[in-house]
PAROGU-219248 format. One record per residue (C-alpha): y, z, x. Coordinates in nm, 3 decimals, m for minus. Each point is the difference from the previous one (the first is absolute). Layout:
<fivexs>
+---------+---------+---------+
:      py :      pz :      px :
+---------+---------+---------+
:       Y :       Z :       X :
...
+---------+---------+---------+
</fivexs>
This chain:
<fivexs>
+---------+---------+---------+
:      py :      pz :      px :
+---------+---------+---------+
:  m1.980 :  m6.194 :  m2.903 :
:  m0.244 :  m0.065 :  m0.284 :
:  m0.036 :   0.261 :  m0.276 :
:  m0.286 :   0.185 :   0.173 :
:   0.196 :   0.022 :   0.325 :
:   0.315 :   0.107 :  m0.183 :
:  m0.185 :   0.281 :  m0.178 :
:  m0.150 :   0.119 :   0.329 :
:   0.344 :  m0.011 :   0.164 :
:   0.161 :   0.198 :  m0.280 :
:  m0.283 :   0.252 :  m0.013 :
:   0.048 :   0.057 :   0.372 :
:   0.375 :   0.043 :  m0.031 :
:  m0.031 :   0.230 :  m0.301 :
:  m0.229 :   0.229 :   0.200 :
:   0.234 :  m0.021 :   0.298 :
:   0.303 :   0.123 :  m0.192 :
:  m0.144 :   0.239 :  m0.259 :
:  m0.006 :   0.290 :   0.241 :
:   0.149 :   0.348 :  m0.004 :
:   0.255 :  m0.121 :   0.257 :
:   0.143 :  m0.228 :  m0.274 :
:   0.155 :   0.305 :  m0.162 :
:   0.231 :   0.083 :   0.292 :
:   0.238 :  m0.288 :  m0.071 :
:  m0.060 :  m0.056 :  m0.374 :
:   0.161 :   0.157 :  m0.310 :
:  m0.344 :   0.122 :  m0.108 :
:   0.050 :   0.284 :   0.251 :
:   0.232 :   0.170 :  m0.254 :
:  m0.265 :   0.078 :  m0.265 :
:  m0.241 :   0.085 :   0.282 :
:   0.211 :   0.309 :   0.062 :
:  m0.136 :   0.155 :  m0.319 :
:  m0.334 :   0.132 :  m0.121 :
:   0.045 :   0.065 :  m0.374 :
:  m0.083 :  m0.305 :  m0.208 :
:   0.327 :   0.005 :  m0.196 :
:   0.209 :   0.036 :   0.314 :
:  m0.180 :  m0.301 :   0.153 :
:   0.057 :  m0.204 :  m0.316 :
:   0.370 :   0.080 :  m0.032 :
:   0.075 :  m0.035 :   0.372 :
:  m0.189 :  m0.328 :   0.001 :
:   0.173 :  m0.134 :  m0.308 :
:   0.350 :   0.088 :   0.114 :
:  m0.064 :  m0.133 :   0.350 :
:  m0.149 :  m0.324 :  m0.126 :
:   0.294 :  m0.043 :  m0.235 :
:   0.242 :  m0.028 :   0.291 :
:  m0.237 :  m0.190 :   0.233 :
:   0.202 :  m0.303 :   0.079 :
:   0.200 :  m0.082 :   0.312 :
:  m0.030 :   0.158 :   0.342 :
:  m0.296 :   0.240 :   0.018 :
:   0.190 :   0.257 :   0.204 :
:   0.267 :   0.004 :  m0.267 :
:  m0.267 :   0.039 :  m0.271 :
:  m0.151 :   0.296 :   0.181 :
:   0.340 :   0.164 :   0.053 :
:   0.088 :  m0.035 :  m0.371 :
:  m0.342 :   0.111 :  m0.118 :
:   0.011 :   0.306 :   0.221 :
:   0.343 :   0.081 :  m0.138 :
:  m0.131 :  m0.025 :  m0.359 :
:  m0.277 :   0.246 :   0.086 :
:   0.243 :   0.240 :   0.170 :
:   0.232 :  m0.008 :  m0.303 :
:  m0.297 :   0.112 :  m0.207 :
:  m0.077 :   0.282 :   0.245 :
:  m0.305 :  m0.192 :   0.120 :
:  m0.176 :   0.099 :  m0.322 :
:   0.042 :  m0.309 :  m0.218 :
:  m0.233 :   0.098 :  m0.286 :
:   0.153 :   0.345 :  m0.033 :
:   0.348 :  m0.151 :   0.000 :
:  m0.093 :  m0.267 :  m0.254 :
:  m0.154 :   0.248 :  m0.243 :
:   0.244 :   0.287 :   0.028 :
:   0.340 :  m0.152 :   0.073 :
:   0.292 :   0.056 :  m0.236 :
:   0.287 :  m0.236 :  m0.062 :
:   0.225 :   0.192 :   0.237 :
:  m0.251 :  m0.048 :   0.284 :
:   0.044 :  m0.379 :  m0.009 :
:   0.344 :   0.020 :   0.155 :
:  m0.175 :   0.043 :   0.335 :
:  m0.063 :  m0.378 :   0.003 :
:   0.371 :  m0.087 :   0.008 :
:   0.069 :  m0.230 :   0.292 :
:  m0.360 :  m0.115 :   0.042 :
:  m0.029 :  m0.374 :   0.060 :
:  m0.267 :  m0.238 :   0.128 :
:   0.128 :  m0.355 :  m0.009 :
:   0.059 :  m0.066 :  m0.375 :
:  m0.194 :   0.311 :  m0.111 :
:   0.251 :   0.282 :  m0.042 :
:   0.040 :   0.351 :  m0.134 :
:   0.020 :  m0.125 :  m0.362 :
:  m0.335 :  m0.173 :   0.043 :
:  m0.168 :   0.292 :   0.175 :
:   0.129 :   0.244 :  m0.261 :
:  m0.153 :  m0.210 :  m0.276 :
:  m0.328 :  m0.041 :   0.188 :
:  m0.028 :   0.379 :   0.024 :
:   0.077 :   0.043 :  m0.371 :
:  m0.250 :  m0.271 :  m0.097 :
:  m0.272 :   0.149 :   0.219 :
:   0.055 :   0.336 :  m0.167 :
:  m0.052 :  m0.169 :  m0.337 :
:  m0.317 :  m0.169 :   0.125 :
:  m0.154 :   0.321 :   0.134 :
:   0.103 :   0.217 :  m0.297 :
:  m0.069 :  m0.247 :  m0.280 :
:  m0.242 :  m0.264 :   0.135 :
:  m0.240 :   0.204 :   0.217 :
:   0.134 :  m0.142 :   0.326 :
:   0.023 :  m0.326 :   0.193 :
:  m0.372 :  m0.070 :   0.019 :
:  m0.034 :   0.028 :  m0.377 :
:   0.299 :  m0.228 :  m0.059 :
:  m0.148 :  m0.265 :   0.228 :
:  m0.340 :   0.028 :  m0.168 :
:  m0.065 :  m0.252 :  m0.277 :
:  m0.255 :  m0.244 :  m0.135 :
:   0.202 :  m0.301 :   0.109 :
:  m0.215 :  m0.265 :   0.169 :
:   0.278 :  m0.054 :   0.255 :
:   0.171 :   0.268 :   0.207 :
:   0.317 :  m0.206 :  m0.026 :
:  m0.002 :   0.058 :  m0.375 :
:  m0.040 :   0.370 :   0.070 :
:   0.309 :  m0.008 :   0.224 :
:   0.191 :  m0.167 :  m0.281 :
:  m0.105 :   0.278 :  m0.239 :
:   0.092 :   0.263 :   0.258 :
:   0.357 :  m0.132 :   0.016 :
:   0.036 :   0.043 :  m0.377 :
:  m0.104 :   0.365 :   0.026 :
:   0.211 :   0.062 :   0.308 :
:   0.314 :  m0.108 :  m0.184 :
:  m0.079 :   0.151 :  m0.341 :
:   0.259 :   0.275 :   0.054 :
:   0.373 :  m0.067 :   0.022 :
:   0.064 :  m0.193 :   0.321 :
:   0.279 :  m0.177 :   0.192 :
:  m0.019 :  m0.373 :  m0.040 :
:   0.038 :  m0.051 :   0.378 :
:  m0.325 :   0.185 :   0.072 :
:  m0.218 :  m0.248 :  m0.190 :
:   0.006 :  m0.231 :   0.299 :
:  m0.178 :   0.253 :   0.218 :
:  m0.327 :  m0.021 :  m0.197 :
:  m0.148 :  m0.348 :   0.006 :
:  m0.178 :  m0.171 :  m0.285 :
:  m0.280 :  m0.249 :   0.085 :
:   0.016 :  m0.149 :  m0.352 :
:   0.358 :  m0.106 :   0.076 :
:  m0.099 :  m0.181 :   0.317 :
:   0.021 :   0.271 :   0.263 :
:  m0.268 :   0.046 :   0.264 :
:   0.063 :   0.375 :  m0.042 :
:  m0.060 :   0.062 :   0.370 :
:   0.098 :   0.365 :   0.006 :
:  m0.204 :   0.103 :  m0.304 :
:  m0.302 :  m0.193 :   0.125 :
:   0.034 :   0.175 :   0.334 :
:   0.022 :   0.336 :  m0.176 :
:  m0.318 :  m0.081 :  m0.194 :
:  m0.173 :  m0.100 :   0.323 :
:   0.086 :   0.337 :   0.148 :
:  m0.133 :   0.192 :  m0.298 :
:  m0.313 :  m0.201 :  m0.079 :
:  m0.153 :  m0.134 :   0.322 :
:  m0.250 :   0.224 :   0.178 :
:   0.124 :   0.243 :   0.265 :
:  m0.308 :  m0.073 :   0.215 :
:   0.217 :  m0.123 :   0.285 :
:   0.271 :   0.260 :  m0.049 :
:   0.281 :  m0.232 :  m0.112 :
:  m0.012 :  m0.036 :  m0.381 :
:  m0.075 :   0.302 :  m0.218 :
:  m0.263 :  m0.095 :  m0.261 :
:   0.112 :   0.284 :  m0.231 :
:   0.021 :  m0.212 :  m0.317 :
:  m0.341 :  m0.056 :  m0.154 :
:   0.090 :  m0.188 :  m0.319 :
:   0.046 :  m0.327 :   0.189 :
:  m0.224 :  m0.197 :   0.230 :
:   0.125 :  m0.151 :   0.327 :
:  m0.126 :  m0.332 :  m0.140 :
:   0.290 :   0.006 :  m0.249 :
:   0.273 :   0.040 :   0.259 :
:   0.245 :  m0.271 :   0.102 :
:   0.154 :  m0.067 :   0.339 :
:   0.347 :   0.149 :   0.057 :
:   0.147 :  m0.342 :   0.050 :
:   0.311 :  m0.002 :   0.220 :
:   0.165 :  m0.233 :   0.250 :
:  m0.250 :   0.085 :   0.276 :
:  m0.320 :  m0.031 :  m0.201 :
:   0.136 :  m0.307 :  m0.177 :
:   0.092 :  m0.182 :   0.318 :
:  m0.335 :   0.072 :   0.168 :
:  m0.192 :  m0.096 :  m0.316 :
:   0.180 :  m0.337 :   0.002 :
:  m0.077 :  m0.059 :   0.370 :
:  m0.366 :   0.064 :  m0.077 :
:   0.010 :  m0.229 :  m0.305 :
:  m0.089 :   0.284 :  m0.235 :
:   0.294 :  m0.087 :  m0.224 :
:   0.220 :  m0.306 :  m0.052 :
:   0.287 :   0.123 :  m0.213 :
:   0.324 :   0.079 :   0.188 :
:   0.118 :   0.284 :  m0.223 :
:  m0.134 :   0.357 :   0.031 :
:  m0.040 :   0.047 :  m0.375 :
:  m0.268 :   0.094 :  m0.249 :
:  m0.152 :  m0.352 :  m0.004 :
:  m0.031 :   0.001 :   0.377 :
:  m0.154 :   0.349 :  m0.013 :
:  m0.260 :  m0.125 :  m0.249 :
:  m0.075 :  m0.295 :   0.231 :
:  m0.046 :   0.226 :   0.302 :
:  m0.203 :   0.262 :  m0.190 :
:  m0.237 :  m0.269 :  m0.126 :
:  m0.070 :  m0.119 :   0.354 :
:  m0.042 :   0.348 :   0.151 :
:  m0.234 :   0.110 :  m0.278 :
:  m0.231 :  m0.282 :   0.102 :
:  m0.004 :   0.144 :   0.353 :
:  m0.064 :   0.356 :  m0.123 :
:  m0.031 :   0.055 :  m0.378 :
:  m0.053 :   0.376 :   0.048 :
:   0.303 :   0.077 :   0.218 :
:   0.228 :  m0.305 :   0.024 :
:   0.313 :   0.198 :   0.090 :
:  m0.144 :   0.110 :   0.335 :
:   0.139 :  m0.337 :   0.116 :
:   0.349 :   0.140 :  m0.044 :
:  m0.049 :   0.165 :   0.336 :
:  m0.102 :  m0.329 :   0.160 :
:   0.291 :  m0.203 :  m0.141 :
:   0.257 :   0.270 :   0.061 :
:  m0.123 :   0.070 :   0.353 :
:  m0.003 :  m0.367 :   0.094 :
:   0.357 :  m0.035 :  m0.125 :
:   0.163 :   0.322 :   0.121 :
:  m0.190 :   0.086 :   0.313 :
:  m0.118 :  m0.336 :   0.132 :
:   0.279 :  m0.229 :  m0.127 :
:  m0.284 :  m0.240 :  m0.085 :
+---------+---------+---------+
</fivexs>
């Protein structure tokens, strides 16, 4: 395919997969259970933070996190006391365990009480959203934290593609016109977003000659973003649906 044909193909696939039915098998269904903005943000952030591995396992663990917080994540985050955190004992999702979840809850309380919430923390004048994610990590770990938990928040300026945080930002920023993403954060434009680069999107992007690098790192993400912004400078991350769908559902 030439570049015009490739854009037409990806536009078609993006429209094919960005449908309300997408939610039924995707972790984004967890924040879709909520209506209040803060509940959506927190449920989305916690779910995205454990979004690696088998999707059924992700959904099971994310649902368990919500249940442990009485399915009222914002209320739990704001009002919990130290004694309440013992409820997380025994929680584990792959390498993310009760120690990590306990700190995430404590850090989110700090963010909502002292930094006006997640949207405000992710809002900055940085020219690149990847710089903003780097700054977010500094704030997230400004309180006392276990060393082991640092690995669960990626840093693009240290080479990571930051797939989970870029996915979370897609959920919050992109329009909810099609009923999948939320569009509840207004301080960012969809034009700033980056693809949540994972093994599926990376493999399909290589097959379509969108990227050449073999690693799924920050340099590869920049390479892919640059190409997709040429196809759609206003909403480049809509192609996440095309690449993911081709990889997961079509085994392209």
